[in-house]
C-alpha positions in Angstrom: 0.0 0.0 0.0 2.9 2.3 0.7 4.1 2.1 -2.9 0.6 3.0 -4.1 0.5 6.0 -1.8 4.0 7.2 -3.0 2.9 6.8 -6.6 -0.2 9.0 -5.8 1.9 11.7 -4.3 4.3 11.7 -7.3 1.2 11.8 -9.6 -0.2 14.8 -7.8 3.1 16.7 -7.9 3.7 16.0 -11.6 0.1 16.9 -12.4 0.4 20.3 -10.6 3.6 21.0 -12.5 1.9 20.2 -15.8 -1.1 22.4 -15.0 1.0 25.4 -13.9 2.9 25.2 -17.2 0.1 24.4 -19.6 -3.0 26.2 -18.4 -3.4 29.8 -19.6 -5.0 32.4 -17.3 -6.8 35.5 -18.2 -5.1 37.5 -15.4 -1.6 37.8 -14.1 -2.7 39.5 -10.9 -1.9 37.6 -7.7 -5.1 36.0 -6.2 -5.6 34.7 -2.7 -8.9 32.9 -3.2 -11.9 32.1 -5.4 -15.5 31.8 -4.3 -18.5 29.8 -5.7 -22.1 29.9 -4.5 -23.8 26.8 -3.1 -27.6 26.4 -3.0 -29.6 23.6 -1.5 -32.1 21.5 -3.4 -34.5 18.9 -1.9 -36.5 16.2 -3.5 -38.4 13.2 -2.4 -35.3 11.0 -2.0 -32.3 13.4 -1.9 -30.8 16.5 -0.6 -28.4 18.0 -3.2 -26.1 21.0 -2.9 -25.5 22.9 -6.1 -22.8 25.2 -7.2 -22.4 27.1 -10.5 -19.5 27.8 -12.8 -19.4 29.5 -16.2 -18.0 27.4 -19.0 -17.3 27.4 -22.7 -17.0 30.1 -25.4 -19.2 32.1 -25.2 -19.5 31.5 -21.4 -22.7 30.0 -20.1 -23.8 29.2 -16.5 -23.5 25.5 -15.6 -25.1 24.2 -12.5 -23.4 21.2 -10.8 -24.1 19.0 -7.9 -21.3 18.9 -5.3 -19.6 15.6 -4.7 -17.0 15.9 -1.9 -15.3 12.6 -2.9 -15.6 13.0 -6.6 -12.4 13.0 -8.7 -13.4 15.3 -11.6 -15.7 17.9 -13.1 -18.3 16.0 -15.1 -20.6 17.8 -17.5 -23.4 16.6 -19.9 -22.1 17.2 -23.4 -24.8 15.1 -25.1 -27.4 17.8 -24.6 -27.7 19.7 -27.9 -27.2 22.9 -25.8 -23.4 22.2 -25.5 -21.9 24.7 -28.0 -18.3 26.0 -27.6 -15.7 27.2 -29.9 -12.9 26.5 -27.4 -13.7 22.8 -26.5 -10.8 20.5 -27.2 -10.9 16.7 -27.0 -8.0 15.1 -25.1 -6.2 13.2 -27.8 -4.4 9.9 -27.0 -0.9 10.5 -25.8 -1.6 14.1 -24.9 -0.6 15.8 -21.7 -4.2 16.1 -20.8 -4.7 12.3 -20.9 -1.6 11.9 -18.7 -2.9 14.6 -16.3 -6.3 12.9 -16.0 -4.7 9.4 -15.7 -6.9 8.2 -18.5 -6.5 5.5 -21.1 -7.0 5.7 -24.8 -10.1 5.0 -26.8 -9.4 3.2 -30.1 -12.6 4.1 -31.8 -15.8 3.9 -29.8 -17.5 7.0 -31.3 -19.5 6.9 -34.5 -21.3 9.7 -36.3 -20.5 13.4 -36.6 -17.8 14.6 -34.3 -18.9 16.9 -31.5 -18.0 17.5 -27.9 -17.9 14.2 -26.2 -17.7 12.2 -29.5 -14.3 11.9 -31.0 -12.0 9.0 -31.8 -8.4 8.6 -30.7 -9.2 10.3 -27.4 -8.9 9.2 -23.8 -11.8 8.2 -21.6 -12.9 8.3 -17.9 -16.0 7.3 -16.1 -18.2 10.1 -14.9 -19.9 8.9 -11.7 -23.2 10.1 -10.3 -23.2 9.3 -6.6 -27.0 9.9 -6.3 -27.9 7.1 -8.7 -24.6 5.0 -8.7 -24.8 5.3 -12.4 -22.1 6.4 -14.7 -20.8 6.0 -18.3 -17.3 6.0 -19.7 -16.9 9.2 -21.6 -14.4 11.5 -23.4 -12.0 13.6 -21.5 -11.8 17.2 -22.9 -11.0 20.7 -21.9 -12.6 24.1 -22.2 -12.7 27.5 -20.6 -14.0 27.7 -17.0 -14.7 31.0 -15.2 -15.4 31.7 -11.5 -15.2 34.7 -9.2 -12.2 35.8 -7.2 -12.7 37.0 -3.6 -11.0 39.0 -0.8 -12.8 36.7 1.6 -15.7 39.0 2.4 -17.4 39.4 -1.0 -16.9 38.4 -4.7 -14.5 40.3 -6.9 -13.8 40.1 -10.7 -14.2 36.8 -12.6 -11.1 34.9 -13.6 -10.7 32.0 -16.1 -8.8 28.8 -16.7 -8.5 28.4 -20.5 -7.9 24.6 -20.6 -9.9 23.1 -17.7 -9.8 19.3 -18.0 -13.2 17.6 -17.4 -15.2 14.5 -18.4 -17.5 15.4 -21.3 -20.3 13.0 -20.4 -23.5 11.6 -21.8 -26.9 12.7 -20.5 -26.8 9.7 -18.2 -25.0 11.9 -15.7 -28.1 14.0 -15.2 -30.3 11.2 -14.0 -31.4 11.8 -10.4 -30.1 15.4 -10.4 -32.2 18.5 -9.7 -33.9 20.5 -12.4 -31.4 22.4 -14.6 -28.3 20.6 -13.0 -25.9 19.6 -15.8 -23.3 17.5 -14.0 -21.1 16.8 -11.0 -18.5 19.0 -9.3 -16.0 16.6 -7.8 -14.1 18.1 -4.9 -11.9 15.1 -4.2 -8.2 14.8 -3.6 -7.4 14.4 -7.3 -5.6 16.6 -9.8 -8.6 17.1 -12.1 -11.2 17.8 -9.4 -12.7 21.3 -9.4 -10.8 22.9 -6.5 -7.4 21.2 -7.3 -7.5 22.6 -10.9 -8.6 26.0 -9.9 -6.0 26.2 -7.1 -3.2 25.0 -9.4 -4.1 27.2 -12.3 -4.1 30.4 -10.2 -1.2 29.3 -7.9 -3.4 29.2 -4.8 -2.9 27.0 -1.7 -4.0 23.4 -2.1 -6.9 24.2 0.2 -10.7 24.7 -0.1 -13.6 25.3 2.3 -17.3 24.5 2.1 -20.1 26.0 4.0 -23.4 24.3 3.2 -26.6 26.3 3.5 -29.6 25.0 5.6 -32.2 26.9 3.6 -33.5 26.0 0.2 -34.1 29.6 -0.7 -32.2 30.7 -3.8 -31.2 33.9 -1.9 -29.7 31.9 1.0 -26.4 30.8 -0.6 -23.6 28.9 1.0 -20.0 29.1 -0.1 -17.2 27.1 -1.7 -13.8 28.8 -1.2 -10.7 27.8 -3.0 -7.4 29.0 -1.6 -6.6 30.9 1.6 -9.0 32.5 4.0 -10.3 34.8 5.5 -13.9 33.5 5.4 -16.0 36.5 6.4 -19.7 36.3 7.1 -22.1 39.0 8.2 -21.9 40.7 10.6 -18.1 40.9 9.8 -17.1 37.6 11.4 -14.0 35.9 10.1 -14.6 32.2 10.7 -11.1 31.3 9.7 -9.8 32.7 13.1 -11.8 30.2 15.2 -11.5 26.9 13.3 -10.6 23.8 15.2 -8.3 21.3 13.5 -7.8 17.6 13.3 -5.9 15.3 10.9 -7.2 14.2 7.5 -6.7 10.6 6.5 -6.8 8.7 3.2 -8.4 5.5 2.2 -7.8 3.7 -1.1 -10.7 3.9 -3.6 -10.7 1.3 -6.3 -11.5 2.2 -9.9 -12.4 -0.9 -11.8 -13.0 -1.0 -15.6 -12.9 2.8 -15.8 -10.1 3.3 -18.3 -7.7 4.5 -15.6 -4.0 3.8 -15.8 -3.9 3.4 -12.0 -6.5 1.1 -10.4 -6.8 3.1 -7.1 -6.7 6.6 -5.7 -7.4 8.5 -2.5 -10.1 10.9 -3.5 -12.3 10.9 -0.3 -11.7 12.6 3.0 -11.6 10.8 6.4 -11.1 11.8 10.0 -10.4 9.7 13.1 -13.3 9.8 15.6 -12.2 8.2 18.9 -15.5 8.3 20.7 -19.0 9.9 20.8 -20.6 11.7 23.7 -24.3 12.5 24.2 -25.0 15.3 26.7 -21.4 15.1 27.8 -21.5 11.4 28.6 -19.4 8.9 26.6 -21.5 6.4 24.6 -20.3 2.7 25.0 -19.0 1.7 21.5 -17.0 -1.0 19.8 -14.0 1.3 19.4 -12.2 -1.3 17.2 -14.5 -0.2 14.4 -13.4 3.4 14.5 -9.7 3.5 13.3 -8.8 4.0 9.7 -7.6 0.6 8.4 -6.1 1.4 5.1 -4.7 -2.0 4.5 -8.2 -3.5 4.7 -9.9 -0.5 3.0 -12.4 0.0 5.7 -13.1 1.8 9.0 -12.7 5.4 9.9 -15.1 8.3 9.6 -15.8 9.7 6.1 -17.3 13.1 5.4 -19.9 13.2 2.6 -22.0 15.8 0.8 -24.1 13.2 -1.0 -25.2 11.0 1.9 -28.1 13.1 3.3 -27.9 12.0 7.0 -25.1 10.6 9.1 -24.8 6.8 8.8 -23.5 4.7 11.7 -22.5 1.1 11.7 -25.4 -0.9 13.4 -23.9 -1.4 16.8 -22.8 2.3 17.0 -26.2 3.4 15.7 -28.0 1.5 18.4 -25.7 2.8 21.2 -26.1 6.4 20.1 -29.9 6.2 19.7 -30.2 4.6 23.1 -28.0 7.2 24.7 -29.9 10.1 23.0 -33.3 8.7 24.0 -32.2 8.4 27.6 -30.8 11.9 27.5 -34.2 13.2 26.2 -35.7 12.2 29.5 -39.5 12.3 29.7 -40.1 13.6 26.2 -42.3 10.9 24.6 -41.2 9.1 21.5 -43.6 8.6 18.6 -43.8 6.2 15.7 -40.6 6.1 13.7 -40.6 7.8 10.3 -38.3 6.2 7.7 -35.4 6.4 7.5 -35.2 7.6 11.1 -35.7 5.5 14.3 -35.8 7.9 17.2 -38.7 10.3 16.6 -40.4 12.7 19.1 -43.4 15.0 19.4 -42.2 18.4 18.5 -44.6 20.1 20.8 -42.6 18.8 23.7 -39.3 20.2 22.4 -38.3 23.7 23.0 -36.2 25.9 20.7 -32.9 27.7 20.9 -31.0 30.1 18.5 -29.1 27.0 17.3 -32.0 24.7 16.8 -34.3 22.4 18.8 -33.5 22.1 22.5 -32.1 18.6 22.5 -29.0 16.9 24.0 -25.7 17.9 22.3 -23.8 15.2 20.4 -20.0 15.4 20.3 -17.7 13.6 18.0 -14.4 13.3 19.9 -11.1 13.3 17.9 -7.6 12.2 18.6 -6.7 15.1 20.9 -9.1 15.1 23.9 -9.6 18.8 23.6 -10.8 18.5 19.9 -14.5 17.7 19.3 -17.2 18.5 16.8 -20.3 19.6 18.5 -23.7 18.9 16.9 -26.6 21.0 18.3 -30.3 20.6 17.5 -30.2 22.3 14.1 -27.8 19.6 12.8 -28.9 16.6 14.9 -32.7 16.8 14.4 -34.9 16.7 11.3 -38.4 18.1 11.2 -40.4 15.5 9.3 -43.8 17.1 9.9 -45.5 19.9 11.8 -45.8 17.6 14.8 -42.8 15.3 14.6 -39.0 15.7 14.6 -36.5 12.8 14.5 -32.9 12.3 15.3 -31.2 12.7 11.9 -28.9 9.6 12.2 -29.6 6.4 10.3 -28.5 2.8 10.5 -25.8 2.1 7.9 -25.8 -1.7 8.7 -22.5 -3.6 8.7 -19.1 -2.0 8.2 -18.5 -4.1 5.0 -21.5 -2.4 3.4 -20.5 1.1 4.5 -16.7 0.6 4.3 -16.6 3.2 7.1 -17.8 3.0 10.7 -19.3 6.5 10.4 -20.3 8.6 7.4 -21.0 12.2 8.4 -23.9 13.2 6.2 -24.8 16.5 4.6 -27.5 17.6 7.1 -24.9 17.4 9.9 -22.6 19.6 7.8 -25.0 22.5 7.2 -24.0 25.8 8.7 -20.6 24.4 9.6 -17.6 25.6 7.8 -15.1 22.9 6.8 -11.7 23.7 5.5 -9.9 20.9 3.7 -6.2 21.8 3.9 -4.9 19.0 1.5 -1.3 20.2 1.5 -1.1 19.7 5.3 -3.6 16.8 5.6 -5.6 18.8 8.0 -9.3 19.5 8.5 -10.4 22.8 10.0 -14.0 22.9 11.2 -16.2 25.4 13.0 -18.9 23.3 14.6 -22.2 25.1 14.3 -21.8 28.7 13.1 -25.1 29.4 14.8 -23.7 28.6 18.2 -20.0 29.7 18.1 -20.1 32.6 15.7 -23.7 33.7 15.8 -24.0 33.5 12.0 -24.8 31.0 9.2 -23.4 29.8 5.9 -25.9 32.0 4.1 -24.4 35.2 5.5 -21.6 35.6 2.9 -22.1 38.8 1.0 -22.5 37.7 -2.7 -23.4 41.3 -3.8 -20.6 42.8 -5.8 
């Protein structure tokens, strides 16, 4: 496994060198950071968080679903609306194919050549985590434009001329919200969205997400690429109060996807040592918690595509039992799928940081470091009369591959900074509690 990891590091370094030398920028001014908006979409089955870039020539807005562990930008090119004078297919043997770690296609495309349909190009699989569907499609490049920022508001737009992405079939849009054209992979991989943006503009290998809790279009969260500050109304720099813990890696296998390397380390893991409810440690099988890279399981994964935190069955039962006990005399009601512990909302008070329920703490390696979850993140209102503990049974660890998957609902109104260069996660816990603000308080007005 060590040799695979060393290969990956070498691959990252070489890819960054390639990108810095080969990608043209529209500005030579030194930038500190970029910012993209995030909106929340809900449907019957999913919660999705959507960002927007501008792509192509002429530039058009493209909505994309965030995938924290995704390895690339994947855009529907089969749609007849994909028109661009600057699109370039990645030809076999090109630097772009090497950069994307993609194998060559000997002639799988028939008909009139168009974006996504050329022969003698390299291919990758564009994965949709909401449907588990994907197709093997052409790697290409085109212009991508996003806004720069000083950390407190957007500034002028800047571009990357040859942004490498997977030019996918319309299969990628299945299960996505209305008007969403693809997937924005944020994973630890050279062709992911933040890695390419950071490298092209010589920014730090660092990005931060702050997911909004509101579905209002006007209540936007943020995706920062590069250094802080991260300033939210009323003039609160969240970067100054972040708590830090180590980021870990787990191999992710890519089978039959035209990759030169069969594995990578695209997803983000942390090491939870214990869980507390109302300040009392929950009795857990702690042997499930460590990252076991040689077995490709264990650890705690962070996800923007799993809607609610999943716990291995024995951990789930222990946490639910501890939470119900801590709720005292508040009566339970009939469970509402996928939740088990549900309560009458008329018996639960309210606070500025959500329903008045016991606090849940994820305890990390250093005893002083914990991620606190208050009512806004631990509870889900399923009707006017019922709210439920927003944790679900993930069943056995072989199915989950992780003991804990921290889901998107638990991430809302928490700022998470992924410092890839230093393998470090910075997190705020609830902005409502610590900073008296929310992820929707960034000033997107220019």
